[in-house]
N, CA, C and O atoms as a Tinker XYZ file with bonds, in Angstrom:
   492  protein
     1  N     36.914000   31.383000  -14.488000    73     2
     2  CA    35.496000   31.189000  -14.251000    64     1     3
     3  C     35.024000   32.225000  -13.235000    63     2     4     5
     4  O     35.632000   32.389000  -12.177000    81     3
     5  N     33.954000   32.912000  -13.558000    73     3     6
     6  CA    33.414000   33.937000  -12.677000    64     5     7
     7  C     32.769000   33.289000  -11.463000    63     6     8     9
     8  O     32.161000   32.223000  -11.553000    81     7
     9  N     32.915000   33.963000  -10.316000    73     7    10
    10  CA    32.322000   33.460000   -9.087000    64     9    11
    11  C     30.812000   33.645000   -9.146000    63    10    12    13
    12  O     30.320000   34.703000   -9.539000    81    11
    13  N     30.088000   32.613000   -8.754000    73    11    14
    14  CA    28.633000   32.625000   -8.757000    64    13    15
    15  C     28.156000   33.211000   -7.425000    63    14    16    17
    16  O     28.505000   32.700000   -6.361000    81    15
    17  N     27.367000   34.269000   -7.483000    73    15    18
    18  CA    26.867000   34.882000   -6.252000    64    17    19
    19  C     25.717000   34.060000   -5.689000    63    18    20    21
    20  O     25.118000   33.235000   -6.379000    81    19
    21  N     25.430000   34.305000   -4.437000    73    19    22
    22  CA    24.324000   33.604000   -3.782000    64    21    23
    23  C     23.013000   33.890000   -4.507000    63    22    24    25
    24  O     22.201000   32.985000   -4.701000    81    23
    25  N     22.805000   35.129000   -4.904000    73    23    26
    26  CA    21.577000   35.506000   -5.595000    64    25    27
    27  C     21.455000   34.796000   -6.944000    63    26    28    29
    28  O     20.372000   34.344000   -7.316000    81    27
    29  N     22.578000   34.699000   -7.680000    73    27    30
    30  CA    22.569000   33.997000   -8.967000    64    29    31
    31  C     22.245000   32.515000   -8.775000    63    30    32    33
    32  O     21.494000   31.926000   -9.552000    81    31
    33  N     22.821000   31.923000   -7.730000    73    31    34
    34  CA    22.598000   30.512000   -7.454000    64    33    35
    35  C     21.132000   30.261000   -7.107000    63    34    36    37
    36  O     20.529000   29.313000   -7.609000    81    35
    37  N     20.563000   31.099000   -6.259000    73    35    38
    38  CA    19.157000   30.948000   -5.875000    64    37    39
    39  C     18.253000   31.150000   -7.082000    63    38    40    41
    40  O     17.267000   30.432000   -7.254000    81    39
    41  N     18.589000   32.125000   -7.913000    73    39    42
    42  CA    17.808000   32.360000   -9.126000    64    41    43
    43  C     17.837000   31.135000  -10.039000    63    42    44    45
    44  O     16.811000   30.755000  -10.604000    81    43
    45  N     19.004000   30.522000  -10.181000    73    43    46
    46  CA    19.131000   29.317000  -11.004000    64    45    47
    47  C     18.321000   28.165000  -10.406000    63    46    48    49
    48  O     17.694000   27.404000  -11.143000    81    47
    49  N     18.329000   28.030000   -9.077000    73    47    50
    50  CA    17.557000   26.967000   -8.419000    64    49    51
    51  C     16.064000   27.121000   -8.673000    63    50    52    53
    52  O     15.359000   26.128000   -8.852000    81    51
    53  N     15.584000   28.349000   -8.689000    73    51    54
    54  CA    14.158000   28.601000   -8.906000    64    53    55
    55  C     13.706000   28.138000  -10.284000    63    54    56    57
    56  O     12.533000   27.816000  -10.478000    81    55
    57  N     14.619000   28.105000  -11.233000    73    55    58
    58  CA    14.279000   27.713000  -12.598000    64    57    59
    59  C     14.388000   26.213000  -12.832000    63    58    60    61
    60  O     13.992000   25.725000  -13.890000    81    59
    61  N     14.924000   25.466000  -11.850000    73    59    62
    62  CA    15.131000   24.024000  -12.008000    64    61    63
    63  C     13.860000   23.245000  -11.687000    63    62    64    65
    64  O     13.013000   23.690000  -10.912000    81    63
    65  N     13.752000   22.074000  -12.304000    73    63    66
    66  CA    12.678000   21.145000  -11.958000    64    65    67
    67  C     13.088000   20.400000  -10.692000    63    66    68    69
    68  O     14.245000   20.461000  -10.276000    81    67
    69  N     12.148000   19.707000  -10.091000    73    67    70
    70  CA    12.442000   18.946000   -8.883000    64    69    71
    71  C     13.509000   17.894000   -9.165000    63    70    72    73
    72  O     14.400000   17.669000   -8.346000    81    71
    73  N     13.417000   17.255000  -10.318000    73    71    74
    74  CA    14.393000   16.235000  -10.678000    64    73    75
    75  C     15.787000   16.841000  -10.820000    63    74    76    77
    76  O     16.767000   16.234000  -10.388000    81    75
    77  N     15.890000   18.018000  -11.413000    73    75    78
    78  CA    17.188000   18.674000  -11.565000    64    77    79
    79  C     17.774000   19.060000  -10.209000    63    78    80    81
    80  O     18.983000   18.948000  -10.001000    81    79
    81  N     16.929000   19.510000   -9.293000    73    79    82
    82  CA    17.402000   19.856000   -7.949000    64    81    83
    83  C     17.895000   18.605000   -7.235000    63    82    84    85
    84  O     18.926000   18.633000   -6.562000    81    83
    85  N     17.148000   17.495000   -7.385000    73    83    86
    86  CA    17.565000   16.241000   -6.757000    64    85    87
    87  C     18.920000   15.796000   -7.304000    63    86    88    89
    88  O     19.781000   15.356000   -6.542000    81    87
    89  N     19.112000   15.908000   -8.616000    73    87    90
    90  CA    20.392000   15.535000   -9.217000    64    89    91
    91  C     21.519000   16.443000   -8.710000    63    90    92    93
    92  O     22.639000   15.980000   -8.498000    81    91
    93  N     21.225000   17.723000   -8.517000    73    91    94
    94  CA    22.208000   18.655000   -7.974000    64    93    95
    95  C     22.590000   18.262000   -6.548000    63    94    96    97
    96  O     23.769000   18.258000   -6.194000    81    95
    97  N     21.593000   17.934000   -5.735000    73    95    98
    98  CA    21.852000   17.524000   -4.354000    64    97    99
    99  C     22.707000   16.260000   -4.337000    63    98   100   101
   100  O     23.657000   16.160000   -3.559000    81    99
   101  N     22.372000   15.298000   -5.191000    73    99   102
   102  CA    23.154000   14.063000   -5.264000    64   101   103
   103  C     24.601000   14.343000   -5.669000    63   102   104   105
   104  O     25.530000   13.752000   -5.119000    81   103
   105  N     24.785000   15.243000   -6.631000    73   103   106
   106  CA    26.138000   15.598000   -7.069000    64   105   107
   107  C     26.913000   16.287000   -5.945000    63   106   108   109
   108  O     28.114000   16.066000   -5.794000    81   107
   109  N     26.235000   17.116000   -5.161000    73   107   110
   110  CA    26.898000   17.792000   -4.042000    64   109   111
   111  C     27.292000   16.784000   -2.962000    63   110   112   113
   112  O     28.354000   16.907000   -2.352000    81   111
   113  N     26.435000   15.787000   -2.728000    73   111   114
   114  CA    26.772000   14.735000   -1.773000    64   113   115
   115  C     28.037000   14.014000   -2.212000    63   114   116   117
   116  O     28.937000   13.764000   -1.410000    81   115
   117  N     28.091000   13.680000   -3.513000    73   115   118
   118  CA    29.235000   12.950000   -4.048000    64   117   119
   119  C     30.510000   13.796000   -4.024000    63   118   120   121
   120  O     31.573000   13.306000   -3.644000    81   119
   121  N     30.405000   15.048000   -4.423000    73   119   122
   122  CA    31.570000   15.923000   -4.524000    64   121   123
   123  C     32.138000   16.313000   -3.166000    63   122   124   125
   124  O     33.353000   16.289000   -2.969000    81   123
   125  N     31.262000   16.672000   -2.226000    73   123   126
   126  CA    31.721000   17.220000   -0.957000    64   125   127
   127  C     31.541000   16.290000    0.231000    63   126   128   129
   128  O     32.047000   16.569000    1.318000    81   127
   129  N     30.828000   15.189000    0.040000    73   127   130
   130  CA    30.607000   14.257000    1.134000    64   129   131
   131  C     29.667000   14.798000    2.197000    63   130   132   133
   132  O     29.691000   14.342000    3.340000    81   131
   133  N     28.838000   15.768000    1.829000    73   131   134
   134  CA    27.918000   16.398000    2.768000    64   133   135
   135  C     26.520000   16.370000    2.164000    63   134   136   137
   136  O     26.352000   16.548000    0.957000    81   135
   137  N     25.527000   16.147000    3.005000    73   135   138
   138  CA    24.143000   16.158000    2.537000    64   137   139
   139  C     23.598000   17.570000    2.661000    63   138   140   141
   140  O     23.252000   17.996000    3.763000    81   139
   141  N     23.511000   18.320000    1.542000    73   139   142
   142  CA    23.035000   19.701000    1.627000    64   141   143
   143  C     21.572000   19.816000    2.020000    63   142   144   145
   144  O     21.144000   20.871000    2.487000    81   143
   145  N     20.793000   18.751000    1.841000    73   143   146
   146  CA    19.386000   18.828000    2.224000    64   145   147
   147  C     19.244000   18.923000    3.740000    63   146   148   149
   148  O     18.287000   19.523000    4.228000    81   147
   149  N     20.171000   18.349000    4.486000    73   147   150
   150  CA    20.124000   18.468000    5.944000    64   149   151
   151  C     20.349000   19.915000    6.357000    63   150   152   153
   152  O     19.724000   20.391000    7.304000    81   151
   153  N     21.216000   20.607000    5.672000    73   151   154
   154  CA    21.464000   22.017000    5.952000    64   153   155
   155  C     20.254000   22.842000    5.548000    63   154   156   157
   156  O     19.870000   23.771000    6.260000    81   155
   157  N     19.651000   22.515000    4.416000    73   155   158
   158  CA    18.491000   23.252000    3.932000    64   157   159
   159  C     17.315000   23.112000    4.892000    63   158   160   161
   160  O     16.585000   24.076000    5.122000    81   159
   161  N     17.127000   21.930000    5.447000    73   159   162
   162  CA    16.035000   21.720000    6.394000    64   161   163
   163  C     16.281000   22.532000    7.653000    63   162   164   165
   164  O     15.350000   23.120000    8.203000    81   163
   165  N     17.517000   22.570000    8.112000    73   163   166
   166  CA    17.836000   23.335000    9.312000    64   165   167
   167  C     17.672000   24.830000    9.061000    63   166   168   169
   168  O     17.315000   25.572000    9.976000    81   167
   169  N     17.924000   25.280000    7.844000    73   167   170
   170  CA    17.842000   26.704000    7.529000    64   169   171
   171  C     16.439000   27.141000    7.126000    63   170   172   173
   172  O     16.185000   28.343000    7.045000    81   171
   173  N     15.549000   26.243000    6.878000    73   171   174
   174  CA    14.216000   26.588000    6.380000    64   173   175
   175  C     13.434000   27.546000    7.266000    63   174   176   177
   176  O     12.807000   28.460000    6.729000    81   175
   177  N     13.431000   27.398000    8.592000    73   175   178
   178  CA    12.659000   28.347000    9.394000    64   177   179
   179  C     13.111000   29.792000    9.213000    63   178   180   181
   180  O     12.266000   30.686000    9.163000    81   179
   181  N     14.410000   30.053000    9.113000    73   179   182
   182  CA    14.888000   31.411000    8.902000    64   181   183
   183  C     14.437000   31.941000    7.556000    63   182   184   185
   184  O     13.983000   33.081000    7.458000    81   183
   185  N     14.558000   31.125000    6.517000    73   183   186
   186  CA    14.153000   31.542000    5.187000    64   185   187
   187  C     12.658000   31.782000    5.108000    63   186   188   189
   188  O     12.211000   32.697000    4.417000    81   187
   189  N     11.894000   30.985000    5.796000    73   187   190
   190  CA    10.452000   31.139000    5.786000    64   189   191
   191  C     10.005000   32.421000    6.470000    63   190   192   193
   192  O      8.979000   32.992000    6.102000    81   191
   193  N     10.758000   32.876000    7.454000    73   191   194
   194  CA    10.383000   34.082000    8.182000    64   193   195
   195  C     10.555000   35.324000    7.335000    63   194   196   197
   196  O      9.873000   36.323000    7.563000    81   195
   197  N     11.458000   35.284000    6.355000    73   195   198
   198  CA    11.711000   36.468000    5.552000    64   197   199
   199  C     10.831000   36.533000    4.313000    63   198   200   201
   200  O     10.804000   37.561000    3.637000    81   199
   201  N     10.105000   35.451000    3.994000    73   199   202
   202  CA     9.254000   35.456000    2.814000    64   201   203
   203  C      8.024000   36.309000    3.070000    63   202   204   205
   204  O      7.619000   36.506000    4.216000    81   203
   205  N      7.436000   36.813000    1.996000    73   203   206
   206  CA     6.230000   37.615000    2.166000    64   205   207
   207  C      5.046000   36.732000    2.532000    63   206   208   209
   208  O      5.072000   35.521000    2.317000    81   207
   209  N      4.016000   37.345000    3.084000    73   207   210
   210  CA     2.873000   36.603000    3.590000    64   209   211
   211  C      2.089000   35.904000    2.485000    63   210   212   213
   212  O      1.329000   34.982000    2.781000    81   211
   213  N      2.241000   36.302000    1.231000    73   211   214
   214  CA     1.494000   35.715000    0.137000    64   213   215
   215  C      1.983000   34.345000   -0.280000    63   214   216   217
   216  O      1.252000   33.626000   -0.960000    81   215
   217  N      3.190000   33.952000    0.099000    73   215   218
   218  CA     3.709000   32.651000   -0.327000    64   217   219
   219  C      3.512000   31.639000    0.789000    63   218   220   221
   220  O      4.338000   31.522000    1.694000    81   219
   221  N      2.417000   30.916000    0.712000    73   219   222
   222  CA     2.075000   29.925000    1.724000    64   221   223
   223  C      2.773000   28.609000    1.425000    63   222   224   225
   224  O      3.110000   28.308000    0.280000    81   223
   225  N      2.981000   27.839000    2.473000    73   223   226
   226  CA     3.534000   26.504000    2.283000    64   225   227
   227  C      2.396000   25.499000    2.320000    63   226   228   229
   228  O      1.347000   25.740000    2.917000    81   227
   229  N      2.624000   24.383000    1.679000    73   227   230
   230  CA     1.605000   23.337000    1.572000    64   229   231
   231  C      2.206000   21.998000    1.956000    63   230   232   233
   232  O      3.423000   21.812000    1.958000    81   231
   233  N      1.320000   21.076000    2.280000    73   231   234
   234  CA     1.692000   19.682000    2.473000    64   233   235
   235  C      1.033000   18.887000    1.357000    63   234   236   237
   236  O     -0.174000   18.993000    1.140000    81   235
   237  N      1.832000   18.087000    0.645000    73   235   238
   238  CA     1.315000   17.268000   -0.442000    64   237   239
   239  C      0.972000   15.900000    0.142000    63   238   240   241
   240  O      1.835000   15.212000    0.688000    81   239
   241  N     -0.302000   15.514000    0.019000    73   239   242
   242  CA    -0.798000   14.282000    0.639000    64   241   243
   243  C     -1.302000   13.337000   -0.450000    63   242   244   245
   244  O     -2.102000   13.725000   -1.302000    81   243
   245  N     -0.824000   12.096000   -0.412000    73   243   246
   246  CA    -1.282000   11.061000   -1.339000    64   245   247
   247  C     -2.524000   10.411000   -0.748000    63   246   248   249
   248  O     -2.469000    9.806000    0.322000    81   247
   249  N     -3.640000   10.539000   -1.451000    73   247   250
   250  CA    -4.880000    9.907000   -1.012000    64   249   251
   251  C     -4.998000    8.495000   -1.572000    63   250   252   253
   252  O     -5.437000    7.579000   -0.877000    81   251
   253  N     -4.598000    8.322000   -2.852000    73   251   254
   254  CA    -4.682000    7.027000   -3.507000    64   253   255
   255  C     -3.671000    6.986000   -4.644000    63   254   256   257
   256  O     -3.464000    7.988000   -5.328000    81   255
   257  N     -3.047000    5.842000   -4.847000    73   255   258
   258  CA    -2.088000    5.686000   -5.937000    64   257   259
   259  C     -2.787000    5.492000   -7.274000    63   258   260   261
   260  O     -2.164000    5.666000   -8.322000    81   259
   261  N     -4.051000    5.139000   -7.263000    73   259   262
   262  CA    -4.784000    4.953000   -8.507000    64   261   263
   263  C     -4.451000    3.632000   -9.180000    63   262   264   265
   264  O     -3.889000    2.726000   -8.566000    81   263
   265  N     -4.808000    3.542000  -10.449000    73   263   266
   266  CA    -4.647000    2.296000  -11.189000    64   265   267
   267  C     -3.235000    2.020000  -11.681000    63   266   268   269
   268  O     -2.887000    0.865000  -11.925000    81   267
   269  N     -2.421000    3.047000  -11.831000    73   267   270
   270  CA    -1.065000    2.869000  -12.351000    64   269   271
   271  C     -0.055000    3.042000  -11.221000    63   270   272   273
   272  O      0.753000    3.971000  -11.225000    81   271
   273  N     -0.117000    2.119000  -10.245000    73   271   274
   274  CA     0.681000    2.236000   -9.030000    64   273   275
   275  C      2.181000    2.232000   -9.298000    63   274   276   277
   276  O      2.929000    2.908000   -8.592000    81   275
   277  N      2.630000    1.493000  -10.294000    73   275   278
   278  CA     4.072000    1.415000  -10.579000    64   277   279
   279  C      4.617000    2.784000  -10.976000    63   278   280   281
   280  O      5.683000    3.185000  -10.510000    81   279
   281  N      3.895000    3.500000  -11.831000    73   279   282
   282  CA     4.334000    4.840000  -12.233000    64   281   283
   283  C      4.344000    5.786000  -11.042000    63   282   284   285
   284  O      5.237000    6.624000  -10.921000    81   283
   285  N      3.360000    5.658000  -10.166000    73   283   286
   286  CA     3.290000    6.508000   -8.974000    64   285   287
   287  C      4.459000    6.203000   -8.044000    63   286   288   289
   288  O      5.068000    7.122000   -7.496000    81   287
   289  N      4.779000    4.924000   -7.860000    73   287   290
   290  CA     5.901000    4.541000   -7.007000    64   289   291
   291  C      7.200000    5.122000   -7.549000    63   290   292   293
   292  O      8.013000    5.634000   -6.780000    81   291
   293  N      7.408000    5.051000   -8.860000    73   291   294
   294  CA     8.619000    5.616000   -9.465000    64   293   295
   295  C      8.705000    7.112000   -9.201000    63   294   296   297
   296  O      9.770000    7.620000   -8.850000    81   295
   297  N      7.585000    7.824000   -9.367000    73   295   298
   298  CA     7.588000    9.263000   -9.102000    64   297   299
   299  C      7.837000    9.560000   -7.629000    63   298   300   301
   300  O      8.567000   10.498000   -7.305000    81   299
   301  N      7.246000    8.780000   -6.739000    73   299   302
   302  CA     7.466000    8.983000   -5.312000    64   301   303
   303  C      8.943000    8.828000   -4.961000    63   302   304   305
   304  O      9.478000    9.585000   -4.150000    81   303
   305  N      9.596000    7.845000   -5.575000    73   303   306
   306  CA    11.034000    7.661000   -5.344000    64   305   307
   307  C     11.810000    8.892000   -5.787000    63   306   308   309
   308  O     12.695000    9.360000   -5.070000    81   307
   309  N     11.481000    9.427000   -6.977000    73   307   310
   310  CA    12.172000   10.608000   -7.494000    64   309   311
   311  C     11.930000   11.837000   -6.624000    63   310   312   313
   312  O     12.863000   12.571000   -6.298000    81   311
   313  N     10.688000   12.051000   -6.255000    73   311   314
   314  CA    10.310000   13.268000   -5.538000    64   313   315
   315  C     10.844000   13.265000   -4.107000    63   314   316   317
   316  O     11.345000   14.280000   -3.624000    81   315
   317  N     10.735000   12.137000   -3.442000    73   315   318
   318  CA    11.072000   12.089000   -2.015000    64   317   319
   319  C     12.473000   11.567000   -1.728000    63   318   320   321
   320  O     13.027000   11.833000   -0.661000    81   319
   321  N     13.051000   10.828000   -2.667000    73   319   322
   322  CA    14.343000   10.211000   -2.404000    64   321   323
   323  C     14.217000    8.928000   -1.588000    63   322   324   325
   324  O     15.221000    8.384000   -1.129000    81   323
   325  N     12.995000    8.444000   -1.407000    73   323   326
   326  CA    12.783000    7.209000   -0.658000    64   325   327
   327  C     13.282000    6.006000   -1.455000    63   326   328   329
   328  O     13.452000    6.080000   -2.672000    81   327
   329  N     13.510000    4.909000   -0.759000    73   327   330
   330  CA    13.842000    3.657000   -1.415000    64   329   331
   331  C     12.577000    3.015000   -1.969000    63   330   332   333
   332  O     11.468000    3.493000   -1.732000    81   331
   333  N     12.757000    1.943000   -2.699000    73   331   334
   334  CA    11.634000    1.266000   -3.337000    64   333   335
   335  C     10.603000    0.787000   -2.321000    63   334   336   337
   336  O      9.404000    0.991000   -2.515000    81   335
   337  N     11.051000    0.159000   -1.249000    73   335   338
   338  CA    10.129000   -0.390000   -0.251000    64   337   339
   339  C      9.326000    0.725000    0.411000    63   338   340   341
   340  O      8.116000    0.599000    0.598000    81   339
   341  N     10.007000    1.824000    0.767000    73   339   342
   342  CA     9.329000    2.939000    1.422000    64   341   343
   343  C      8.344000    3.624000    0.477000    63   342   344   345
   344  O      7.241000    3.988000    0.883000    81   343
   345  N      8.748000    3.800000   -0.794000    73   343   346
   346  CA     7.867000    4.429000   -1.784000    64   345   347
   347  C      6.638000    3.557000   -2.032000    63   346   348   349
   348  O      5.534000    4.079000   -2.183000    81   347
   349  N      6.815000    2.227000   -2.075000    73   347   350
   350  CA     5.685000    1.316000   -2.266000    64   349   351
   351  C      4.747000    1.392000   -1.068000    63   350   352   353
   352  O      3.527000    1.408000   -1.236000    81   351
   353  N      5.301000    1.438000    0.132000    73   351   354
   354  CA     4.467000    1.537000    1.334000    64   353   355
   355  C      3.666000    2.831000    1.322000    63   354   356   357
   356  O      2.496000    2.835000    1.703000    81   355
   357  N      4.279000    3.926000    0.890000    73   355   358
   358  CA     3.574000    5.202000    0.792000    64   357   359
   359  C      2.461000    5.122000   -0.245000    63   358   360   361
   360  O      1.367000    5.645000   -0.032000    81   359
   361  N      2.746000    4.463000   -1.375000    73   359   362
   362  CA     1.731000    4.304000   -2.424000    64   361   363
   363  C      0.581000    3.422000   -1.936000    63   362   364   365
   364  O     -0.578000    3.683000   -2.257000    81   363
   365  N      0.893000    2.393000   -1.173000    73   363   366
   366  CA    -0.136000    1.481000   -0.665000    64   365   367
   367  C     -1.008000    2.128000    0.415000    63   366   368   369
   368  O     -2.225000    1.943000    0.435000    81   367
   369  N     -0.375000    2.882000    1.306000    73   367   370
   370  CA    -1.072000    3.387000    2.485000    64   369   371
   371  C     -1.467000    4.856000    2.402000    63   370   372   373
   372  O     -2.291000    5.323000    3.188000    81   371
   373  N     -0.884000    5.585000    1.456000    73   371   374
   374  CA    -1.135000    7.017000    1.383000    64   373   375
   375  C     -0.394000    7.749000    2.486000    63   374   376   377
   376  O      0.299000    7.136000    3.299000    81   375
   377  N     -0.545000    9.053000    2.506000    73   375   378
   378  CA     0.098000    9.841000    3.556000    64   377   379
   379  C      0.819000   11.041000    2.974000    63   378   380   381
   380  O      0.734000   11.319000    1.778000    81   379
   381  N      1.531000   11.746000    3.841000    73   379   382
   382  CA     2.246000   12.946000    3.439000    64   381   383
   383  C      3.449000   12.602000    2.565000    63   382   384   385
   384  O      4.289000   11.779000    2.928000    81   383
   385  N      3.508000   13.253000    1.409000    73   383   386
   386  CA     4.638000   13.072000    0.512000    64   385   387
   387  C      5.716000   14.081000    0.856000    63   386   388   389
   388  O      6.879000   13.723000    1.041000    81   387
   389  N      5.322000   15.350000    0.942000    73   387   390
   390  CA     6.241000   16.423000    1.333000    64   389   391
   391  C      5.468000   17.416000    2.175000    63   390   392   393
   392  O      4.302000   17.706000    1.906000    81   391
   393  N      6.128000   17.934000    3.195000    73   391   394
   394  CA     5.503000   18.892000    4.088000    64   393   395
   395  C      6.202000   20.240000    3.972000    63   394   396   397
   396  O      7.398000   20.311000    3.691000    81   395
   397  N      5.444000   21.302000    4.193000    73   395   398
   398  CA     5.976000   22.669000    4.213000    64   397   399
   399  C      6.769000   23.025000    2.959000    63   398   400   401
   400  O      7.884000   23.540000    3.045000    81   399
   401  N      6.187000   22.749000    1.799000    73   399   402
   402  CA     6.826000   23.128000    0.530000    64   401   403
   403  C      6.093000   24.332000   -0.045000    63   402   404   405
   404  O      4.916000   24.549000    0.242000    81   403
   405  N      6.791000   25.106000   -0.851000    73   403   406
   406  CA     6.196000   26.278000   -1.476000    64   405   407
   407  C      5.017000   25.852000   -2.344000    63   406   408   409
   408  O      4.989000   24.744000   -2.881000    81   407
   409  N      4.051000   26.747000   -2.469000    73   407   410
   410  CA     2.842000   26.439000   -3.234000    64   409   411
   411  C      3.161000   26.013000   -4.664000    63   410   412   413
   412  O      2.561000   25.071000   -5.181000    81   411
   413  N      4.103000   26.703000   -5.303000    73   411   414
   414  CA     4.463000   26.358000   -6.679000    64   413   415
   415  C      5.000000   24.933000   -6.774000    63   414   416   417
   416  O      4.603000   24.169000   -7.653000    81   415
   417  N      5.902000   24.587000   -5.865000    73   415   418
   418  CA     6.473000   23.240000   -5.872000    64   417   419
   419  C      5.397000   22.206000   -5.561000    63   418   420   421
   420  O      5.364000   21.141000   -6.177000    81   419
   421  N      4.518000   22.512000   -4.609000    73   419   422
   422  CA     3.436000   21.592000   -4.252000    64   421   423
   423  C      2.520000   21.345000   -5.451000    63   422   424   425
   424  O      2.119000   20.209000   -5.707000    81   423
   425  N      2.194000   22.402000   -6.178000    73   423   426
   426  CA     1.343000   22.247000   -7.358000    64   425   427
   427  C      2.038000   21.440000   -8.446000    63   426   428   429
   428  O      1.394000   20.667000   -9.155000    81   427
   429  N      3.350000   21.618000   -8.580000    73   427   430
   430  CA     4.110000   20.865000   -9.578000    64   429   431
   431  C      4.135000   19.375000   -9.216000    63   430   432   433
   432  O      3.956000   18.522000  -10.086000    81   431
   433  N      4.354000   19.066000   -7.950000    73   431   434
   434  CA     4.350000   17.673000   -7.493000    64   433   435
   435  C      2.968000   17.065000   -7.703000    63   434   436   437
   436  O      2.840000   15.937000   -8.179000    81   435
   437  N      1.935000   17.827000   -7.343000    73   435   438
   438  CA     0.559000   17.344000   -7.509000    64   437   439
   439  C      0.275000   17.026000   -8.969000    63   438   440   441
   440  O     -0.294000   15.979000   -9.278000    81   439
   441  N      0.668000   17.923000   -9.872000    73   439   442
   442  CA     0.423000   17.713000  -11.299000    64   441   443
   443  C      1.134000   16.465000  -11.814000    63   442   444   445
   444  O      0.555000   15.690000  -12.574000    81   443
   445  N      2.392000   16.268000  -11.402000    73   443   446
   446  CA     3.157000   15.092000  -11.840000    64   445   447
   447  C      2.471000   13.806000  -11.392000    63   446   448   449
   448  O      2.301000   12.874000  -12.178000    81   447
   449  N      2.081000   13.766000  -10.124000    73   447   450
   450  CA     1.486000   12.542000   -9.587000    64   449   451
   451  C      0.083000   12.295000  -10.134000    63   450   452   453
   452  O     -0.296000   11.148000  -10.370000    81   451
   453  N     -0.686000   13.358000  -10.337000    73   451   454
   454  CA    -2.021000   13.171000  -10.914000    64   453   455
   455  C     -1.929000   12.701000  -12.356000    63   454   456   457
   456  O     -2.773000   11.934000  -12.819000    81   455
   457  N     -0.905000   13.161000  -13.068000    73   455   458
   458  CA    -0.700000   12.701000  -14.439000    64   457   459
   459  C     -0.415000   11.203000  -14.466000    63   458   460   461
   460  O     -0.777000   10.512000  -15.418000    81   459
   461  N      0.234000   10.707000  -13.416000    73   459   462
   462  CA     0.530000    9.277000  -13.323000    64   461   463
   463  C     -0.677000    8.480000  -12.815000    63   462   464   465
   464  O     -0.646000    7.249000  -12.810000    81   463
   465  N     -1.738000    9.173000  -12.388000    73   463   466
   466  CA    -2.943000    8.488000  -11.964000    64   465   467
   467  C     -3.240000    8.541000  -10.479000    63   466   468   469
   468  O     -4.219000    7.945000  -10.030000    81   467
   469  N     -2.428000    9.235000   -9.709000    73   467   470
   470  CA    -2.627000    9.299000   -8.265000    64   469   471
   471  C     -3.671000   10.350000   -7.909000    63   470   472   473
   472  O     -3.925000   11.284000   -8.669000    81   471
   473  N     -4.266000   10.174000   -6.739000    73   471   474
   474  CA    -5.187000   11.174000   -6.191000    64   473   475
   475  C     -4.425000   11.926000   -5.098000    63   474   476   477
   476  O     -3.997000   11.341000   -4.103000    81   475
   477  N     -4.264000   13.239000   -5.307000    73   475   478
   478  CA    -3.436000   14.057000   -4.437000    64   477   479
   479  C     -4.276000   15.163000   -3.806000    63   478   480   481
   480  O     -5.204000   15.689000   -4.421000    81   479
   481  N     -3.932000   15.502000   -2.572000    73   479   482
   482  CA    -4.588000   16.607000   -1.879000    64   481   483
   483  C     -3.498000   17.531000   -1.346000    63   482   484   485
   484  O     -2.467000   17.064000   -0.863000    81   483
   485  N     -3.724000   18.835000   -1.433000    73   483   486
   486  CA    -2.812000   19.814000   -0.842000    64   485   487
   487  C     -3.442000   20.334000    0.434000    63   486   488   489
   488  O     -4.582000   20.798000    0.439000    81   487
   489  N     -2.687000   20.251000    1.507000    73   487   490
   490  CA    -3.211000   20.712000    2.803000    64   489   491
   491  C     -2.430000   21.904000    3.284000    63   490   492
   492  O     -2.716000   22.439000    4.355000    81   491
């Protein structure tokens, strides 16, 4: 098996959906016993400094869960990794879903949640 370079791995990550990335993170937790998202959060400031000025980060904010709250709660669980109680509280009260995410990812999250009936704002 050929060794996967860092550039190849990052390129593959860019092509994944949020759900696929979450499944990858879960598999890495199971395989190695380490939470890679904790490392990614710690490394984010360095990575953000090297990006070009055109790629802004956004905060995805839930204004209202809308009429189909159950579908929104399910999506919130998938997107954030929250438990059922926490996702329901977020759906009931609104608030930040994800902070400092790339514009593309923020727009993808917004589209998913709006399709389920939620009212979303990007800040």
